[in-house]
PDB file of N, CA, C and O in Angstrom:
ATOM      1  N   UNK A   1      13.480 -47.524   1.632  1.00  0.00           N
ATOM      2  CA  UNK A   1      12.418 -47.068   2.503  1.00  0.00           C
ATOM      3  C   UNK A   1      12.654 -45.589   2.835  1.00  0.00           C
ATOM      4  O   UNK A   1      13.784 -45.162   3.068  1.00  0.00           O
ATOM      5  N   UNK A   2      11.583 -44.838   2.849  1.00  0.00           N
ATOM      6  CA  UNK A   2      11.641 -43.401   3.092  1.00  0.00           C
ATOM      7  C   UNK A   2      12.323 -43.058   4.418  1.00  0.00           C
ATOM      8  O   UNK A   2      13.132 -42.132   4.477  1.00  0.00           O
ATOM      9  N   UNK A   3      12.007 -43.786   5.462  1.00  0.00           N
ATOM     10  CA  UNK A   3      12.578 -43.467   6.776  1.00  0.00           C
ATOM     11  C   UNK A   3      14.096 -43.627   6.799  1.00  0.00           C
ATOM     12  O   UNK A   3      14.783 -42.888   7.504  1.00  0.00           O
ATOM     13  N   UNK A   4      14.619 -44.570   6.045  1.00  0.00           N
ATOM     14  CA  UNK A   4      16.080 -44.721   5.967  1.00  0.00           C
ATOM     15  C   UNK A   4      16.719 -43.476   5.351  1.00  0.00           C
ATOM     16  O   UNK A   4      17.849 -43.122   5.689  1.00  0.00           O
ATOM     17  N   UNK A   5      16.006 -42.826   4.464  1.00  0.00           N
ATOM     18  CA  UNK A   5      16.509 -41.581   3.887  1.00  0.00           C
ATOM     19  C   UNK A   5      16.601 -40.485   4.942  1.00  0.00           C
ATOM     20  O   UNK A   5      17.496 -39.642   4.882  1.00  0.00           O
ATOM     21  N   UNK A   6      15.689 -40.488   5.903  1.00  0.00           N
ATOM     22  CA  UNK A   6      15.759 -39.496   6.986  1.00  0.00           C
ATOM     23  C   UNK A   6      17.035 -39.668   7.806  1.00  0.00           C
ATOM     24  O   UNK A   6      17.659 -38.682   8.200  1.00  0.00           O
ATOM     25  N   UNK A   7      17.418 -40.901   8.060  1.00  0.00           N
ATOM     26  CA  UNK A   7      18.674 -41.160   8.780  1.00  0.00           C
ATOM     27  C   UNK A   7      19.835 -40.554   8.002  1.00  0.00           C
ATOM     28  O   UNK A   7      20.728 -39.941   8.587  1.00  0.00           O
ATOM     29  N   UNK A   8      19.821 -40.726   6.700  1.00  0.00           N
ATOM     30  CA  UNK A   8      20.897 -40.198   5.848  1.00  0.00           C
ATOM     31  C   UNK A   8      20.848 -38.677   5.786  1.00  0.00           C
ATOM     32  O   UNK A   8      21.881 -38.021   5.919  1.00  0.00           O
ATOM     33  N   UNK A   9      19.677 -38.115   5.589  1.00  0.00           N
ATOM     34  CA  UNK A   9      19.536 -36.658   5.462  1.00  0.00           C
ATOM     35  C   UNK A   9      19.930 -35.945   6.747  1.00  0.00           C
ATOM     36  O   UNK A   9      20.670 -34.961   6.719  1.00  0.00           O
ATOM     37  N   UNK A  10      19.427 -36.452   7.882  1.00  0.00           N
ATOM     38  CA  UNK A  10      19.704 -35.796   9.162  1.00  0.00           C
ATOM     39  C   UNK A  10      21.045 -36.210   9.761  1.00  0.00           C
ATOM     40  O   UNK A  10      21.544 -35.565  10.683  1.00  0.00           O
ATOM     41  N   UNK A  11      21.623 -37.280   9.239  1.00  0.00           N
ATOM     42  CA  UNK A  11      22.902 -37.781   9.745  1.00  0.00           C
ATOM     43  C   UNK A  11      22.810 -38.142  11.228  1.00  0.00           C
ATOM     44  O   UNK A  11      23.752 -37.934  11.993  1.00  0.00           O
ATOM     45  N   UNK A  12      21.663 -38.683  11.611  1.00  0.00           N
ATOM     46  CA  UNK A  12      21.468 -39.118  12.992  1.00  0.00           C
ATOM     47  C   UNK A  12      20.238 -40.001  13.053  1.00  0.00           C
ATOM     48  O   UNK A  12      19.474 -40.093  12.092  1.00  0.00           O
ATOM     49  N   UNK A  13      20.055 -40.645  14.187  1.00  0.00           N
ATOM     50  CA  UNK A  13      18.876 -41.465  14.420  1.00  0.00           C
ATOM     51  C   UNK A  13      18.980 -42.827  13.769  1.00  0.00           C
ATOM     52  O   UNK A  13      20.001 -43.193  13.186  1.00  0.00           O
ATOM     53  N   UNK A  14      17.885 -43.566  13.888  1.00  0.00           N
ATOM     54  CA  UNK A  14      17.815 -44.896  13.298  1.00  0.00           C
ATOM     55  C   UNK A  14      16.349 -45.228  13.026  1.00  0.00           C
ATOM     56  O   UNK A  14      15.443 -44.550  13.510  1.00  0.00           O
ATOM     57  N   UNK A  15      16.142 -46.270  12.254  1.00  0.00           N
ATOM     58  CA  UNK A  15      14.791 -46.736  11.943  1.00  0.00           C
ATOM     59  C   UNK A  15      14.530 -47.997  12.748  1.00  0.00           C
ATOM     60  O   UNK A  15      15.284 -48.968  12.671  1.00  0.00           O
ATOM     61  N   UNK A  16      13.459 -47.968  13.518  1.00  0.00           N
ATOM     62  CA  UNK A  16      13.036 -49.152  14.269  1.00  0.00           C
ATOM     63  C   UNK A  16      11.971 -49.875  13.467  1.00  0.00           C
ATOM     64  O   UNK A  16      10.962 -49.289  13.076  1.00  0.00           O
ATOM     65  N   UNK A  17      12.210 -51.161  13.227  1.00  0.00           N
ATOM     66  CA  UNK A  17      11.242 -52.000  12.523  1.00  0.00           C
ATOM     67  C   UNK A  17      10.764 -53.066  13.500  1.00  0.00           C
ATOM     68  O   UNK A  17      11.556 -53.602  14.276  1.00  0.00           O
ATOM     69  N   UNK A  18       9.488 -53.372  13.464  1.00  0.00           N
ATOM     70  CA  UNK A  18       8.897 -54.296  14.418  1.00  0.00           C
ATOM     71  C   UNK A  18       8.390 -55.541  13.702  1.00  0.00           C
ATOM     72  O   UNK A  18       7.791 -55.453  12.630  1.00  0.00           O
ATOM     73  N   UNK A  19       8.637 -56.697  14.304  1.00  0.00           N
ATOM     74  CA  UNK A  19       8.241 -57.957  13.682  1.00  0.00           C
ATOM     75  C   UNK A  19       6.726 -58.120  13.626  1.00  0.00           C
ATOM     76  O   UNK A  19       6.197 -58.573  12.611  1.00  0.00           O
ATOM     77  N   UNK A  20       6.036 -57.770  14.671  1.00  0.00           N
ATOM     78  CA  UNK A  20       4.598 -58.030  14.753  1.00  0.00           C
ATOM     79  C   UNK A  20       3.734 -56.824  14.410  1.00  0.00           C
ATOM     80  O   UNK A  20       2.523 -56.844  14.631  1.00  0.00           O
ATOM     81  N   UNK A  21       4.342 -55.789  13.880  1.00  0.00           N
ATOM     82  CA  UNK A  21       3.584 -54.595  13.512  1.00  0.00           C
ATOM     83  C   UNK A  21       3.983 -54.172  12.103  1.00  0.00           C
ATOM     84  O   UNK A  21       5.104 -54.423  11.662  1.00  0.00           O
ATOM     85  N   UNK A  22       3.063 -53.534  11.411  1.00  0.00           N
ATOM     86  CA  UNK A  22       3.343 -53.083  10.056  1.00  0.00           C
ATOM     87  C   UNK A  22       3.716 -51.611  10.038  1.00  0.00           C
ATOM     88  O   UNK A  22       3.322 -50.874   9.135  1.00  0.00           O
ATOM     89  N   UNK A  23       4.480 -51.186  11.040  1.00  0.00           N
ATOM     90  CA  UNK A  23       4.933 -49.797  11.120  1.00  0.00           C
ATOM     91  C   UNK A  23       6.425 -49.774  11.399  1.00  0.00           C
ATOM     92  O   UNK A  23       7.005 -50.727  11.919  1.00  0.00           O
ATOM     93  N   UNK A  24       7.018 -48.654  11.034  1.00  0.00           N
ATOM     94  CA  UNK A  24       8.408 -48.377  11.348  1.00  0.00           C
ATOM     95  C   UNK A  24       8.449 -46.982  11.953  1.00  0.00           C
ATOM     96  O   UNK A  24       7.529 -46.186  11.760  1.00  0.00           O
ATOM     97  N   UNK A  25       9.519 -46.689  12.686  1.00  0.00           N
ATOM     98  CA  UNK A  25       9.663 -45.367  13.290  1.00  0.00           C
ATOM     99  C   UNK A  25      11.067 -44.831  13.058  1.00  0.00           C
ATOM    100  O   UNK A  25      12.044 -45.577  13.126  1.00  0.00           O
ATOM    101  N   UNK A  26      11.161 -43.551  12.786  1.00  0.00           N
ATOM    102  CA  UNK A  26      12.440 -42.847  12.760  1.00  0.00           C
ATOM    103  C   UNK A  26      12.640 -42.303  14.169  1.00  0.00           C
ATOM    104  O   UNK A  26      11.823 -41.524  14.658  1.00  0.00           O
ATOM    105  N   UNK A  27      13.721 -42.711  14.819  1.00  0.00           N
ATOM    106  CA  UNK A  27      13.949 -42.369  16.217  1.00  0.00           C
ATOM    107  C   UNK A  27      15.277 -41.640  16.373  1.00  0.00           C
ATOM    108  O   UNK A  27      16.308 -42.091  15.874  1.00  0.00           O
ATOM    109  N   UNK A  28      15.237 -40.512  17.069  1.00  0.00           N
ATOM    110  CA  UNK A  28      16.438 -39.767  17.445  1.00  0.00           C
ATOM    111  C   UNK A  28      16.411 -39.630  18.961  1.00  0.00           C
ATOM    112  O   UNK A  28      15.470 -39.062  19.515  1.00  0.00           O
ATOM    113  N   UNK A  29      17.435 -40.144  19.637  1.00  0.00           N
ATOM    114  CA  UNK A  29      17.431 -40.143  21.099  1.00  0.00           C
ATOM    115  C   UNK A  29      18.413 -39.154  21.716  1.00  0.00           C
ATOM    116  O   UNK A  29      18.265 -38.776  22.878  1.00  0.00           O
ATOM    117  N   UNK A  30      19.397 -38.740  20.958  1.00  0.00           N
ATOM    118  CA  UNK A  30      20.413 -37.836  21.511  1.00  0.00           C
ATOM    119  C   UNK A  30      19.960 -36.386  21.362  1.00  0.00           C
ATOM    120  O   UNK A  30      19.673 -35.919  20.260  1.00  0.00           O
ATOM    121  N   UNK A  31      19.902 -35.691  22.487  1.00  0.00           N
ATOM    122  CA  UNK A  31      19.448 -34.293  22.463  1.00  0.00           C
ATOM    123  C   UNK A  31      20.350 -33.440  21.580  1.00  0.00           C
ATOM    124  O   UNK A  31      19.868 -32.524  20.914  1.00  0.00           O
ATOM    125  N   UNK A  32      21.634 -33.721  21.564  1.00  0.00           N
ATOM    126  CA  UNK A  32      22.543 -32.947  20.702  1.00  0.00           C
ATOM    127  C   UNK A  32      22.197 -33.130  19.224  1.00  0.00           C
ATOM    128  O   UNK A  32      22.310 -32.184  18.445  1.00  0.00           O
ATOM    129  N   UNK A  33      21.777 -34.334  18.828  1.00  0.00           N
ATOM    130  CA  UNK A  33      21.368 -34.555  17.435  1.00  0.00           C
ATOM    131  C   UNK A  33      20.111 -33.748  17.111  1.00  0.00           C
ATOM    132  O   UNK A  33      19.978 -33.208  16.013  1.00  0.00           O
ATOM    133  N   UNK A  34      19.206 -33.672  18.061  1.00  0.00           N
ATOM    134  CA  UNK A  34      17.989 -32.886  17.847  1.00  0.00           C
ATOM    135  C   UNK A  34      18.334 -31.409  17.695  1.00  0.00           C
ATOM    136  O   UNK A  34      17.814 -30.734  16.807  1.00  0.00           O
ATOM    137  N   UNK A  35      19.209 -30.912  18.559  1.00  0.00           N
ATOM    138  CA  UNK A  35      19.602 -29.500  18.532  1.00  0.00           C
ATOM    139  C   UNK A  35      20.426 -29.172  17.292  1.00  0.00           C
ATOM    140  O   UNK A  35      20.220 -28.127  16.675  1.00  0.00           O
ATOM    141  N   UNK A  36      21.353 -30.046  16.919  1.00  0.00           N
ATOM    142  CA  UNK A  36      22.299 -29.768  15.833  1.00  0.00           C
ATOM    143  C   UNK A  36      21.743 -30.104  14.451  1.00  0.00           C
ATOM    144  O   UNK A  36      22.057 -29.416  13.479  1.00  0.00           O
ATOM    145  N   UNK A  37      20.928 -31.145  14.349  1.00  0.00           N
ATOM    146  CA  UNK A  37      20.484 -31.608  13.033  1.00  0.00           C
ATOM    147  C   UNK A  37      18.997 -31.366  12.749  1.00  0.00           C
ATOM    148  O   UNK A  37      18.640 -30.830  11.700  1.00  0.00           O
ATOM    149  N   UNK A  38      18.147 -31.759  13.679  1.00  0.00           N
ATOM    150  CA  UNK A  38      16.703 -31.739  13.414  1.00  0.00           C
ATOM    151  C   UNK A  38      16.146 -30.315  13.438  1.00  0.00           C
ATOM    152  O   UNK A  38      15.490 -29.888  12.487  1.00  0.00           O
ATOM    153  N   UNK A  39      16.404 -29.587  14.513  1.00  0.00           N
ATOM    154  CA  UNK A  39      15.847 -28.236  14.645  1.00  0.00           C
ATOM    155  C   UNK A  39      16.340 -27.305  13.533  1.00  0.00           C
ATOM    156  O   UNK A  39      15.520 -26.592  12.953  1.00  0.00           O
ATOM    157  N   UNK A  40      17.622 -27.276  13.210  1.00  0.00           N
ATOM    158  CA  UNK A  40      18.044 -26.396  12.109  1.00  0.00           C
ATOM    159  C   UNK A  40      17.362 -26.721  10.770  1.00  0.00           C
ATOM    160  O   UNK A  40      17.096 -25.820   9.975  1.00  0.00           O
ATOM    161  N   UNK A  41      17.085 -27.995  10.527  1.00  0.00           N
ATOM    162  CA  UNK A  41      16.385 -28.373   9.300  1.00  0.00           C
ATOM    163  C   UNK A  41      15.006 -27.719   9.253  1.00  0.00           C
ATOM    164  O   UNK A  41      14.611 -27.152   8.234  1.00  0.00           O
ATOM    165  N   UNK A  42      14.278 -27.806  10.372  1.00  0.00           N
ATOM    166  CA  UNK A  42      12.931 -27.246  10.392  1.00  0.00           C
ATOM    167  C   UNK A  42      12.918 -25.724  10.543  1.00  0.00           C
ATOM    168  O   UNK A  42      11.896 -25.083  10.296  1.00  0.00           O
ATOM    169  N   UNK A  43      14.022 -25.160  10.938  1.00  0.00           N
ATOM    170  CA  UNK A  43      14.141 -23.704  10.902  1.00  0.00           C
ATOM    171  C   UNK A  43      14.309 -23.245   9.453  1.00  0.00           C
ATOM    172  O   UNK A  43      13.771 -22.215   9.045  1.00  0.00           O
ATOM    173  N   UNK A  44      15.069 -24.036   8.682  1.00  0.00           N
ATOM    174  CA  UNK A  44      15.299 -23.699   7.277  1.00  0.00           C
ATOM    175  C   UNK A  44      14.081 -24.009   6.421  1.00  0.00           C
ATOM    176  O   UNK A  44      13.707 -23.216   5.557  1.00  0.00           O
ATOM    177  N   UNK A  45      13.453 -25.172   6.662  1.00  0.00           N
ATOM    178  CA  UNK A  45      12.284 -25.605   5.897  1.00  0.00           C
ATOM    179  C   UNK A  45      11.090 -25.637   6.852  1.00  0.00           C
ATOM    180  O   UNK A  45      10.722 -26.687   7.379  1.00  0.00           O
ATOM    181  N   UNK A  46      10.509 -24.484   7.054  1.00  0.00           N
ATOM    182  CA  UNK A  46       9.471 -24.292   8.065  1.00  0.00           C
ATOM    183  C   UNK A  46       8.222 -25.132   7.794  1.00  0.00           C
ATOM    184  O   UNK A  46       7.754 -25.245   6.661  1.00  0.00           O
ATOM    185  N   UNK A  47       7.710 -25.708   8.859  1.00  0.00           N
ATOM    186  CA  UNK A  47       6.482 -26.484   8.804  1.00  0.00           C
ATOM    187  C   UNK A  47       5.321 -25.520   8.566  1.00  0.00           C
ATOM    188  O   UNK A  47       5.260 -24.441   9.156  1.00  0.00           O
ATOM    189  N   UNK A  48       4.413 -25.924   7.703  1.00  0.00           N
ATOM    190  CA  UNK A  48       3.232 -25.105   7.414  1.00  0.00           C
ATOM    191  C   UNK A  48       2.034 -25.688   8.160  1.00  0.00           C
ATOM    192  O   UNK A  48       1.968 -26.892   8.405  1.00  0.00           O
ATOM    193  N   UNK A  49       1.100 -24.828   8.514  1.00  0.00           N
ATOM    194  CA  UNK A  49      -0.145 -25.286   9.125  1.00  0.00           C
ATOM    195  C   UNK A  49      -0.063 -25.395  10.639  1.00  0.00           C
ATOM    196  O   UNK A  49       0.831 -24.840  11.278  1.00  0.00           O
ATOM    197  N   UNK A  50      -1.032 -26.134  11.199  1.00  0.00           N
ATOM    198  CA  UNK A  50      -1.169 -26.196  12.651  1.00  0.00           C
ATOM    199  C   UNK A  50      -0.020 -26.933  13.331  1.00  0.00           C
ATOM    200  O   UNK A  50       0.232 -26.695  14.512  1.00  0.00           O
ATOM    201  N   UNK A  51       0.670 -27.800  12.646  1.00  0.00           N
ATOM    202  CA  UNK A  51       1.784 -28.533  13.244  1.00  0.00           C
ATOM    203  C   UNK A  51       2.973 -27.623  13.569  1.00  0.00           C
ATOM    204  O   UNK A  51       3.857 -28.003  14.336  1.00  0.00           O
ATOM    205  N   UNK A  52       2.990 -26.441  12.992  1.00  0.00           N
ATOM    206  CA  UNK A  52       4.072 -25.505  13.302  1.00  0.00           C
ATOM    207  C   UNK A  52       4.077 -25.162  14.795  1.00  0.00           C
ATOM    208  O   UNK A  52       5.141 -25.034  15.401  1.00  0.00           O
ATOM    209  N   UNK A  53       2.896 -25.014  15.380  1.00  0.00           N
ATOM    210  CA  UNK A  53       2.826 -24.717  16.814  1.00  0.00           C
ATOM    211  C   UNK A  53       3.384 -25.865  17.652  1.00  0.00           C
ATOM    212  O   UNK A  53       4.040 -25.632  18.667  1.00  0.00           O
ATOM    213  N   UNK A  54       3.126 -27.097  17.230  1.00  0.00           N
ATOM    214  CA  UNK A  54       3.705 -28.249  17.920  1.00  0.00           C
ATOM    215  C   UNK A  54       5.225 -28.252  17.787  1.00  0.00           C
ATOM    216  O   UNK A  54       5.938 -28.570  18.739  1.00  0.00           O
ATOM    217  N   UNK A  55       5.709 -27.901  16.616  1.00  0.00           N
ATOM    218  CA  UNK A  55       7.158 -27.818  16.418  1.00  0.00           C
ATOM    219  C   UNK A  55       7.780 -26.814  17.386  1.00  0.00           C
ATOM    220  O   UNK A  55       8.818 -27.093  17.987  1.00  0.00           O
ATOM    221  N   UNK A  56       7.154 -25.649  17.540  1.00  0.00           N
ATOM    222  CA  UNK A  56       7.690 -24.637  18.452  1.00  0.00           C
ATOM    223  C   UNK A  56       7.745 -25.152  19.888  1.00  0.00           C
ATOM    224  O   UNK A  56       8.685 -24.851  20.623  1.00  0.00           O
ATOM    225  N   UNK A  57       6.748 -25.921  20.284  1.00  0.00           N
ATOM    226  CA  UNK A  57       6.736 -26.505  21.634  1.00  0.00           C
ATOM    227  C   UNK A  57       7.811 -27.587  21.761  1.00  0.00           C
ATOM    228  O   UNK A  57       8.480 -27.688  22.789  1.00  0.00           O
ATOM    229  N   UNK A  58       7.969 -28.388  20.711  1.00  0.00           N
ATOM    230  CA  UNK A  58       9.028 -29.404  20.680  1.00  0.00           C
ATOM    231  C   UNK A  58      10.393 -28.741  20.816  1.00  0.00           C
ATOM    232  O   UNK A  58      11.240 -29.195  21.585  1.00  0.00           O
ATOM    233  N   UNK A  59      10.596 -27.676  20.072  1.00  0.00           N
ATOM    234  CA  UNK A  59      11.855 -26.951  20.102  1.00  0.00           C
ATOM    235  C   UNK A  59      12.107 -26.376  21.499  1.00  0.00           C
ATOM    236  O   UNK A  59      13.222 -26.461  22.013  1.00  0.00           O
ATOM    237  N   UNK A  60      11.081 -25.796  22.108  1.00  0.00           N
ATOM    238  CA  UNK A  60      11.223 -25.245  23.455  1.00  0.00           C
ATOM    239  C   UNK A  60      11.597 -26.340  24.457  1.00  0.00           C
ATOM    240  O   UNK A  60      12.455 -26.134  25.314  1.00  0.00           O
ATOM    241  N   UNK A  61      10.959 -27.488  24.347  1.00  0.00           N
ATOM    242  CA  UNK A  61      11.281 -28.609  25.239  1.00  0.00           C
ATOM    243  C   UNK A  61      12.710 -29.095  25.011  1.00  0.00           C
ATOM    244  O   UNK A  61      13.415 -29.416  25.969  1.00  0.00           O
ATOM    245  N   UNK A  62      13.140 -29.151  23.757  1.00  0.00           N
ATOM    246  CA  UNK A  62      14.504 -29.594  23.455  1.00  0.00           C
ATOM    247  C   UNK A  62      15.533 -28.652  24.082  1.00  0.00           C
ATOM    248  O   UNK A  62      16.543 -29.104  24.620  1.00  0.00           O
ATOM    249  N   UNK A  63      15.279 -27.360  24.013  1.00  0.00           N
ATOM    250  CA  UNK A  63      16.198 -26.383  24.608  1.00  0.00           C
ATOM    251  C   UNK A  63      16.219 -26.536  26.129  1.00  0.00           C
ATOM    252  O   UNK A  63      17.280 -26.442  26.746  1.00  0.00           O
ATOM    253  N   UNK A  64      15.066 -26.769  26.728  1.00  0.00           N
ATOM    254  CA  UNK A  64      15.019 -26.995  28.175  1.00  0.00           C
ATOM    255  C   UNK A  64      15.858 -28.209  28.562  1.00  0.00           C
ATOM    256  O   UNK A  64      16.602 -28.173  29.542  1.00  0.00           O
ATOM    257  N   UNK A  65      15.732 -29.278  27.789  1.00  0.00           N
ATOM    258  CA  UNK A  65      16.502 -30.490  28.066  1.00  0.00           C
ATOM    259  C   UNK A  65      17.992 -30.246  27.836  1.00  0.00           C
ATOM    260  O   UNK A  65      18.820 -30.650  28.652  1.00  0.00           O
ATOM    261  N   UNK A  66      18.332 -29.594  26.741  1.00  0.00           N
ATOM    262  CA  UNK A  66      19.742 -29.288  26.451  1.00  0.00           C
ATOM    263  C   UNK A  66      20.374 -28.500  27.588  1.00  0.00           C
ATOM    264  O   UNK A  66      21.533 -28.719  27.938  1.00  0.00           O
ATOM    265  N   UNK A  67      19.596 -27.573  28.167  1.00  0.00           N
ATOM    266  CA  UNK A  67      20.096 -26.738  29.270  1.00  0.00           C
ATOM    267  C   UNK A  67      19.937 -27.404  30.637  1.00  0.00           C
ATOM    268  O   UNK A  67      20.179 -26.787  31.674  1.00  0.00           O
ATOM    269  N   UNK A  68      19.525 -28.675  30.618  1.00  0.00           N
ATOM    270  CA  UNK A  68      19.356 -29.491  31.823  1.00  0.00           C
ATOM    271  C   UNK A  68      18.303 -28.942  32.786  1.00  0.00           C
ATOM    272  O   UNK A  68      18.304 -29.259  33.975  1.00  0.00           O
ATOM    273  N   UNK A  69      17.410 -28.118  32.252  1.00  0.00           N
ATOM    274  CA  UNK A  69      16.341 -27.578  33.086  1.00  0.00           C
ATOM    275  C   UNK A  69      15.303 -28.634  33.431  1.00  0.00           C
ATOM    276  O   UNK A  69      14.533 -28.458  34.375  1.00  0.00           O
ATOM    277  N   UNK A  70      15.271 -29.725  32.682  1.00  0.00           N
ATOM    278  CA  UNK A  70      14.336 -30.814  32.975  1.00  0.00           C
ATOM    279  C   UNK A  70      14.685 -31.531  34.273  1.00  0.00           C
ATOM    280  O   UNK A  70      13.894 -32.326  34.781  1.00  0.00           O
ATOM    281  N   UNK A  71      15.862 -31.250  34.806  1.00  0.00           N
ATOM    282  CA  UNK A  71      16.292 -31.868  36.057  1.00  0.00           C
ATOM    283  C   UNK A  71      15.713 -31.166  37.280  1.00  0.00           C
ATOM    284  O   UNK A  71      15.866 -31.643  38.405  1.00  0.00           O
ATOM    285  N   UNK A  72      15.054 -30.037  37.062  1.00  0.00           N
ATOM    286  CA  UNK A  72      14.378 -29.335  38.159  1.00  0.00           C
ATOM    287  C   UNK A  72      12.878 -29.610  38.044  1.00  0.00           C
ATOM    288  O   UNK A  72      12.375 -29.931  36.968  1.00  0.00           O
ATOM    289  N   UNK A  73      12.189 -29.481  39.148  1.00  0.00           N
ATOM    290  CA  UNK A  73      10.743 -29.697  39.131  1.00  0.00           C
ATOM    291  C   UNK A  73      10.054 -28.692  38.208  1.00  0.00           C
ATOM    292  O   UNK A  73       9.144 -29.043  37.456  1.00  0.00           O
ATOM    293  N   UNK A  74      10.500 -27.449  38.277  1.00  0.00           N
ATOM    294  CA  UNK A  74       9.899 -26.404  37.445  1.00  0.00           C
ATOM    295  C   UNK A  74      10.097 -26.711  35.955  1.00  0.00           C
ATOM    296  O   UNK A  74       9.159 -26.611  35.165  1.00  0.00           O
ATOM    297  N   UNK A  75      11.312 -27.082  35.584  1.00  0.00           N
ATOM    298  CA  UNK A  75      11.604 -27.385  34.185  1.00  0.00           C
ATOM    299  C   UNK A  75      10.857 -28.608  33.699  1.00  0.00           C
ATOM    300  O   UNK A  75      10.337 -28.618  32.583  1.00  0.00           O
ATOM    301  N   UNK A  76      10.799 -29.643  34.526  1.00  0.00           N
ATOM    302  CA  UNK A  76      10.082 -30.858  34.155  1.00  0.00           C
ATOM    303  C   UNK A  76       8.591 -30.565  33.984  1.00  0.00           C
ATOM    304  O   UNK A  76       7.967 -31.054  33.043  1.00  0.00           O
ATOM    305  N   UNK A  77       8.025 -29.776  34.883  1.00  0.00           N
ATOM    306  CA  UNK A  77       6.610 -29.411  34.769  1.00  0.00           C
ATOM    307  C   UNK A  77       6.346 -28.603  33.506  1.00  0.00           C
ATOM    308  O   UNK A  77       5.289 -28.743  32.891  1.00  0.00           O
ATOM    309  N   UNK A  78       7.291 -27.762  33.117  1.00  0.00           N
ATOM    310  CA  UNK A  78       7.148 -26.989  31.887  1.00  0.00           C
ATOM    311  C   UNK A  78       7.092 -27.924  30.677  1.00  0.00           C
ATOM    312  O   UNK A  78       6.272 -27.731  29.780  1.00  0.00           O
ATOM    313  N   UNK A  79       7.953 -28.925  30.654  1.00  0.00           N
ATOM    314  CA  UNK A  79       7.962 -29.887  29.552  1.00  0.00           C
ATOM    315  C   UNK A  79       6.655 -30.682  29.526  1.00  0.00           C
ATOM    316  O   UNK A  79       6.091 -30.924  28.459  1.00  0.00           O
ATOM    317  N   UNK A  80       6.185 -31.079  30.687  1.00  0.00           N
ATOM    318  CA  UNK A  80       4.919 -31.815  30.767  1.00  0.00           C
ATOM    319  C   UNK A  80       3.776 -30.954  30.238  1.00  0.00           C
ATOM    320  O   UNK A  80       2.917 -31.442  29.503  1.00  0.00           O
ATOM    321  N   UNK A  81       3.765 -29.680  30.609  1.00  0.00           N
ATOM    322  CA  UNK A  81       2.728 -28.765  30.117  1.00  0.00           C
ATOM    323  C   UNK A  81       2.809 -28.591  28.601  1.00  0.00           C
ATOM    324  O   UNK A  81       1.787 -28.549  27.917  1.00  0.00           O
ATOM    325  N   UNK A  82       4.032 -28.491  28.085  1.00  0.00           N
ATOM    326  CA  UNK A  82       4.199 -28.377  26.634  1.00  0.00           C
ATOM    327  C   UNK A  82       3.640 -29.605  25.940  1.00  0.00           C
ATOM    328  O   UNK A  82       2.915 -29.489  24.952  1.00  0.00           O
ATOM    329  N   UNK A  83       3.976 -30.784  26.456  1.00  0.00           N
ATOM    330  CA  UNK A  83       3.507 -32.039  25.862  1.00  0.00           C
ATOM    331  C   UNK A  83       1.985 -32.120  25.878  1.00  0.00           C
ATOM    332  O   UNK A  83       1.370 -32.515  24.887  1.00  0.00           O
ATOM    333  N   UNK A  84       1.380 -31.746  26.999  1.00  0.00           N
ATOM    334  CA  UNK A  84      -0.077 -31.797  27.111  1.00  0.00           C
ATOM    335  C   UNK A  84      -0.763 -30.876  26.099  1.00  0.00           C
ATOM    336  O   UNK A  84      -1.880 -31.147  25.658  1.00  0.00           O
ATOM    337  N   UNK A  85      -0.092 -29.799  25.742  1.00  0.00           N
ATOM    338  CA  UNK A  85      -0.710 -28.836  24.843  1.00  0.00           C
ATOM    339  C   UNK A  85      -0.467 -29.134  23.366  1.00  0.00           C
ATOM    340  O   UNK A  85      -0.944 -28.399  22.501  1.00  0.00           O
ATOM    341  N   UNK A  86       0.264 -30.196  23.071  1.00  0.00           N
ATOM    342  CA  UNK A  86       0.572 -30.543  21.694  1.00  0.00           C
ATOM    343  C   UNK A  86      -0.517 -31.421  21.074  1.00  0.00           C
ATOM    344  O   UNK A  86      -1.320 -32.038  21.774  1.00  0.00           O
ATOM    345  N   UNK A  87      -0.517 -31.458  19.744  1.00  0.00           N
ATOM    346  CA  UNK A  87      -1.423 -32.286  18.949  1.00  0.00           C
ATOM    347  C   UNK A  87      -2.879 -31.931  19.183  1.00  0.00           C
ATOM    348  O   UNK A  87      -3.756 -32.795  19.202  1.00  0.00           O
ATOM    349  N   UNK A  88      -3.111 -30.667  19.355  1.00  0.00           N
ATOM    350  CA  UNK A  88      -4.477 -30.158  19.476  1.00  0.00           C
ATOM    351  C   UNK A  88      -4.698 -29.165  18.356  1.00  0.00           C
ATOM    352  O   UNK A  88      -3.767 -28.467  17.955  1.00  0.00           O
ATOM    353  N   UNK A  89      -5.886 -29.092  17.858  1.00  0.00           N
ATOM    354  CA  UNK A  89      -6.185 -28.111  16.821  1.00  0.00           C
ATOM    355  C   UNK A  89      -6.289 -26.747  17.483  1.00  0.00           C
ATOM    356  O   UNK A  89      -7.048 -26.560  18.434  1.00  0.00           O
ATOM    357  N   UNK A  90      -5.522 -25.805  16.972  1.00  0.00           N
ATOM    358  CA  UNK A  90      -5.523 -24.452  17.557  1.00  0.00           C
ATOM    359  C   UNK A  90      -6.535 -23.567  16.889  1.00  0.00           C
ATOM    360  O   UNK A  90      -6.671 -22.399  17.254  1.00  0.00           O
TER     361      UNK A  90
END
């Protein structure tokens, strides 16, 4: 399965499979894995098109979380604003 290859390539995360659904998900929960494995991959192999802007917002949110800024009201609101602005056609 393709998603299992992502676990191997990124050396992190896992694949969630659901009994009552015909979907699977590649899930990474550790912020350090996102910072160390996922973000550098997409820095090297840049996303093309409108999703690149979403990636930049994802990256900004990851850095905020890594720096524990999400523990403040200001930082949490920034992450919420980033999320609200994602997945929109620019």
